[in-house]
Every structure is written in C-alpha cells, then in structure tokens.
N, C-alpha and C positions, 0 to 999 in steps of 0.2 A: 756861424754859417761861412764866413770868409776863411777861417782856419780849416774848415772841412773841405771847402773848394780847393784851397792850396794843397791840402793833403791828397785829394783826389788827383789833382794835376801832377803832383810829384810821383804818385803811384803810376799814373798813366805813362808818364815820361820814362820811368824805370822799366815798365813792361815793354814799351816801344823800343827802347834801346836794347833790351834783352833778346828781342827777336832778331835773328839773323836770316831766317828763311823768307824769301820774297812771297812765298805762298801764304805765310801767316801774318805778314805785315798789314796793318791797318792804321792809317794816319788818324790821330785823334787830337782835336784842338779844344780850346775853352768852350766854344759854342757846342761842341759835341758833348762836353761834360754836362751842360744844361740839359741837352736832349737825353743823355743817359740817365739823369736823375728822374726824368719822366718815363723813359723807355730804354732799357738796356740793349734793345735790339733795333737795328735799322733794316728796312727793306732796302736791299743793296742792288738787286737786279731782277728784272721781270722779262720773261719770254712768252708773250701771249700767243705766238705762232710756233711754240716748241713742238718737237717731234719725239716720241709719239704723243706726249701730253704737254700742255702748257706747264710752266714751272716758274718759281721765283726763288730768290736766295735772300736769306737774312744773315746779318753779321752781328756778332756780339760786340758792341761799341763800349761796353763797360770794362772795368778792371777786375770784375768778379765773374765766376762761372754763372750761367743762367740756365735754368730748367725750361726748355721749350714747352713742356707740358703745361705751363702756366699762361700760354698764349693761344689765341685763335685768330683766324683770318677769314675774310669775305671780300667779295667784289662789289658789294652794295653799301653805300654810305649809310650810317645811322641805322644799321640792321644787325645788331650784335646777337639777336636771338637765333639767327640762321648761320652762324659762323662755324667753320670747320676747325678742329683742333690741330695744333702742331704736335708731333710725337713727343713723348716724355723722354727727352734726350738732354743731357747736360752739355751745353756749348761753352767751351773755354773762351776767355777773353781773346778777341781778334779772330776767332774761328767762324766758319761759315756753315750754313745748313741749306741744302737745296730741297725744296718741297715741290713735288709734282701736284698738278691741279687738273682734275677732270670731272666732267658731269657725272660719270659713273661712280667715282670715288667720293667727291665732295658735294655733288648736287649743283655745281656751277663750274664754268670754265672762265678763262680770261679772254676777253674780246680784243679785236684790233684797236679799238678806241675805248678804253675801259679804265678801271681803277682797282687798287688793292688796298685793303685796310687791315691793320694789325691791332688786335685788342688784347689786353690782359684778360684772362678768364674772369668773368663776372663784371667787367667794366662796361660802361655804356658809351664811353668816349674812346676813339682809337688813339693808340699811343704812337703810331706811325702810319703813313700812307704814301702811295705813289699813284700818279695818274698819267696817262699817255694818250696821245691822239692817234688816229688811224695813220699808219705809215711810220710811226716812231720806232717800231720794232718789227720789221718785216721778217719773213721766214729766214732763219739762219742768223738773225741778229737778236739783240735784246735792248732793253731800256735800263741803263746802268748808271749808278752813281760814280762820278769821278771827281775827287778820289773816293776810294771805298768808304762806305759808311757815313760820310759827311758831305760829300760834294753834291752838286746839282746833277740831275739826270740828263743823259745824252744817249744817242744811239751807239751801240757797240757792235761792230761788225768785224769778225764773227763774234758770237756771244762768248762770254767768259765764265761759263757755268763752273762754279766751285773753285775758281782761281781769281787772283786780283784782277780788277777791271783796268 
C-alpha cells in the first residue's frame, strides 16, 4: 500500500509539472490522493442560481482518465435511486466538466440552500458532495473549491465556470 501511494504521488507530481497551461492546472496533494482512491472526481464548483440553468463542475483529481458515464448526481442525500447520469465522456486528469441541471432535464434543480451528491453508478454511498447555505452562491456567483479539486468551498464572484477557481 505504501509503495502504491508513493507511486501515485510521484505520478501526480509528474503530471502536475508537465502541465504548463493555467486552464489545466489542478493542485493535488496527499489528502487528495486518498480522496481519489475513493472517488477520482471532485465536485469543484456549484452555481445554484445559474442562468439559464443551474450547473456544477467536476474535476478529475486522479492521475488517470475517468469515464463520467460511470457516475450519477442528485440533490438529495441517501437517494441514489433518483440520480441523474453524467454523460459518457472521458475526462483527462486535471480536466473539468460542466453539467447543467434543470427540473425539465433532470427532475430536480439546485436550490439557494441545497446540496449536491456524486455517486458511482450502482453505489449507495456518495463518493463526493457539496452543500451550501442560502446566500453562499448568489446570482452571478458560485460555490467553489479553492484550490481546485481539494480546497474548502467559498463564494466565487464572478463564477469561474470551466476555468480554474
């Protein structure tokens, strides 16, 4: 296990150093490696007052490509039976995907004081989640991790949809 962890850390460091574009950079540390073993994706940003739809962003915090088709999302805790699927798209390490959320498309929206849960398809326990209080992400803003993928959530004004927070 220890040699595997060291190998993952070395791989992550090499990937991090290889990226020179600030749009692709995601800081990954040892705590993120533990999280990536459980879930290779992190909910990175949420805009519950998005226009025209609510949206959220996931980032691949692992050192390997991830097929988003293996994940589902919902705004209700412990209710994996009503989750909506992410599209079957392969997300490269450090890359982001923005998912729009609407009542018409997903059967639910994201409220001003709400939560978002990310599940592996077939799992009954979420692999990542985010929650926010009313006022944390007003219109034109978002609830975003700083730094990307690993940090605590904070209000981002303006939102940083699809780019580093």
